[in-house]
C-alpha positions as CSV (number, residue, x, y, z in Angstrom):
1,M,-110.4,116.2,-65.2
2,K,-108.3,116.8,-62.2
3,K,-105.4,119.0,-62.0
4,R,-102.8,116.2,-62.1
5,E,-104.4,114.9,-65.4
6,F,-104.6,118.1,-67.2
7,I,-101.0,119.2,-66.1
8,S,-99.8,115.6,-67.4
9,L,-101.6,116.2,-71.1
10,L,-100.5,119.7,-71.1
11,S,-96.9,118.9,-70.1
12,S,-97.0,115.7,-72.7
13,H,-98.0,118.4,-75.5
14,L,-95.3,120.7,-74.4
15,S,-92.4,118.5,-74.6
16,V,-91.0,120.2,-77.6
17,L,-90.6,123.4,-76.4
18,P,-87.6,124.3,-74.5
19,P,-87.1,123.1,-71.0
20,E,-87.5,126.7,-69.9
21,E,-90.2,127.8,-72.0
22,Q,-92.0,124.4,-71.1
23,R,-91.6,125.0,-67.2
24,E,-92.8,128.8,-67.3
25,L,-95.8,128.0,-69.0
26,L,-96.6,124.9,-66.3
27,E,-96.1,127.5,-63.7
28,D,-98.6,129.9,-65.0
29,Y,-101.2,126.9,-65.2
30,E,-100.1,125.8,-61.6
31,A,-100.9,129.4,-60.2
32,H,-104.1,129.6,-61.9
33,F,-105.0,126.3,-60.2
34,A,-103.5,127.3,-56.6
35,F,-105.6,130.8,-56.9
36,G,-108.7,129.4,-57.9
37,L,-108.5,126.6,-54.7
38,Q,-107.8,129.5,-52.4
39,N,-110.9,131.2,-54.0
40,G,-113.2,127.7,-53.0
41,R,-113.4,126.7,-56.5
42,T,-113.0,122.6,-57.2
43,E,-110.3,121.4,-59.8
44,E,-112.9,120.6,-62.5
45,D,-114.4,124.0,-62.2
46,I,-110.7,125.5,-62.9
47,V,-110.1,122.8,-66.0
48,R,-113.6,123.9,-67.6
49,E,-112.6,127.4,-67.2
50,L,-109.4,126.6,-68.8
51,G,-110.5,124.4,-71.2
52,D,-109.0,121.4,-73.5
53,P,-105.1,121.1,-72.5
54,T,-104.6,120.0,-75.9
55,E,-106.0,123.2,-77.6
56,L,-103.9,125.1,-75.0
57,A,-100.7,123.7,-75.9
58,R,-101.6,124.0,-79.8
59,E,-102.2,127.7,-79.5
60,A,-99.0,127.8,-77.3
61,L,-96.9,126.3,-79.9
62,D,-98.6,128.2,-82.6
63,N,-97.0,131.5,-80.9
64,R,-93.5,129.6,-80.7
65,V,-93.2,128.0,-84.1
66,N,-93.5,128.6,-87.7
67,P,-96.6,126.4,-89.0
68,Q,-95.5,126.2,-92.6
69,H,-91.8,124.9,-91.3
70,P,-91.7,121.1,-93.3
71,L,-91.1,119.7,-89.6
72,Y,-94.1,121.2,-87.9
73,W,-97.1,119.0,-87.1
74,F,-99.1,118.9,-83.9
75,G,-100.3,115.2,-82.8
76,E,-99.7,112.3,-85.4
77,P,-96.6,113.1,-87.5
78,P,-97.5,113.9,-91.5
79,E,-97.0,111.1,-93.4
80,G,-92.7,110.2,-94.4
81,Q,-92.4,111.6,-91.2
82,T,-91.0,109.7,-88.2
83,A,-91.4,110.2,-84.4
84,S,-87.5,111.1,-84.3
85,V,-88.3,114.2,-85.9
86,P,-88.7,117.7,-83.6
87,W,-92.4,118.6,-83.9
88,A,-91.4,122.3,-84.3
89,E,-88.2,124.7,-84.8
90,A,-88.4,127.7,-82.7
91,G,-89.2,131.1,-84.1
92,S,-88.5,134.2,-83.0
93,R,-90.9,137.6,-82.5
94,Q,-89.7,140.5,-84.4
95,P,-88.3,143.3,-82.6
96,I,-90.4,145.7,-83.8
97,M,-93.2,143.6,-82.7
98,T,-92.1,143.4,-79.6
99,A,-91.1,147.0,-78.9
100,A,-94.8,147.6,-80.2
101,I,-96.3,145.2,-77.4
102,Y,-94.0,146.6,-74.9
103,T,-94.9,150.2,-75.6
104,G,-98.7,149.6,-75.8
105,L,-98.7,147.4,-72.6
106,F,-96.9,150.5,-71.1
107,F,-99.1,153.1,-71.9
108,L,-102.3,150.9,-71.0
109,N,-100.9,150.6,-67.7
110,L,-100.7,154.1,-67.1
111,I,-104.3,154.5,-67.5
112,T,-105.3,150.9,-66.3
113,M,-103.4,151.1,-62.9
114,P,-104.7,154.2,-61.5
115,L,-108.0,152.9,-61.8
116,L,-106.9,149.9,-60.0
117,I,-105.5,151.7,-57.4
118,A,-108.6,153.6,-56.8
119,L,-111.0,150.6,-56.8
120,W,-108.4,149.4,-54.0
121,A,-108.5,152.6,-52.2
122,L,-112.6,152.4,-52.5
123,G,-112.4,149.0,-51.2
124,L,-110.2,150.0,-48.1
125,A,-112.7,153.0,-47.5
126,I,-115.3,150.4,-47.1
127,A,-113.7,148.1,-44.5
128,M,-112.4,150.9,-42.3
129,T,-116.2,151.9,-42.5
130,A,-117.2,148.4,-41.5
131,V,-114.3,148.5,-38.6
132,A,-115.5,151.9,-37.7
133,G,-119.2,150.8,-37.2
134,I,-118.4,147.6,-35.5
135,L,-116.1,149.7,-33.0
136,S,-118.5,152.0,-32.3
137,P,-119.4,150.9,-28.5
138,V,-115.6,151.5,-27.6
139,A,-116.3,155.0,-28.0
140,L,-119.5,154.8,-26.5
141,L,-117.8,153.1,-23.3
142,L,-114.9,155.7,-23.4
143,E,-117.4,158.5,-23.5
144,Y,-119.1,156.8,-20.7
145,I,-115.8,156.3,-18.7
146,F,-114.7,160.3,-19.3
147,N,-118.2,161.9,-18.7
148,G,-119.8,159.6,-16.6
149,A,-123.2,160.2,-18.2
150,F,-125.3,157.6,-20.4
151,Y,-127.6,159.0,-23.2
152,P,-130.0,156.2,-24.5
153,A,-130.2,157.9,-28.0
154,K,-126.6,157.4,-28.3
155,A,-126.6,153.8,-27.1
156,F,-129.3,153.3,-29.9
157,A,-127.0,155.3,-32.5
158,V,-124.2,152.6,-31.6
159,L,-126.4,149.5,-32.4
160,V,-127.5,151.0,-35.9
161,M,-123.7,151.8,-36.4
162,I,-123.0,147.9,-35.6
163,G,-125.4,146.9,-38.0
164,I,-123.8,149.1,-40.2
165,G,-120.2,147.8,-39.7
166,I,-121.3,144.1,-40.2
167,L,-123.3,145.3,-43.3
168,F,-120.2,146.5,-44.7
169,A,-117.7,143.8,-43.3
170,I,-119.8,141.7,-45.6
171,V,-119.7,143.9,-48.8
172,S,-116.2,144.5,-48.1
173,R,-115.4,140.6,-48.1
174,N,-117.0,140.5,-51.2
175,V,-115.2,143.5,-52.5
176,Y,-112.1,142.4,-51.7
177,S,-112.2,139.2,-53.3
178,S,-113.4,140.7,-56.8
179,L,-110.2,142.7,-56.7
180,I,-108.0,140.1,-56.2
181,K,-109.5,138.4,-58.9
182,L,-109.4,141.1,-61.4
183,S,-105.7,142.3,-60.5
184,A,-104.7,138.9,-60.9
185,S,-106.5,138.2,-64.0
186,Y,-105.1,141.7,-65.1
187,W,-101.5,140.5,-64.0
188,A,-102.5,137.2,-66.0
189,W,-102.9,138.9,-69.4
190,N,-99.9,141.0,-69.3
191,V,-97.4,138.1,-68.8
192,R,-99.1,136.5,-71.6
193,V,-99.1,139.5,-74.0
194,A,-95.6,140.4,-72.9
195,K,-94.7,136.8,-73.9
196,G,-96.5,136.7,-77.2
197,E,-99.5,134.2,-76.3
198,K,-102.6,134.3,-77.9
199,I,-105.6,136.1,-75.5
200,N,-108.8,133.7,-75.5
201,E,-111.2,136.1,-73.9
């Protein structure tokens, strides 16, 4: 299944929601596709990761409606109902539950955000080490210009530093790719929890 078909199916199942809520949900999935494609993944891979759009729509509706309401159904209308009757009536989350969720997220982020910042600082340190190693010949050249002396041992050390710099550059690329995915996933998880959506790990 391609992105267009996935979004089309999801949109058709979510058409019972208010336009604003429907737009927000679809934008979340559009962003997920954009992020995946930027990281070299195919549309089919992203669709497999997200799952069945019908099931995703069902879960989204479960969080926004009262399943016990006589007008609630998913798919074909129940016997005696007609398609002109709306699928569901929107429900609202209890204010106490909302406050509890936001409070929990606040304290969780007090712990998690410093950890994420520390990981980004580690990634920056690895990147700076790579830059220092790759640019080490410049330091050797400057020493030769100002001191007029050339030492074979230092030249060998510079070659080693270049190799280390290239190695750290490769590691840095993988680290930053993982950090971007981790940060994006954590942010999306926060948004889904704040909206009251079910979380499927």
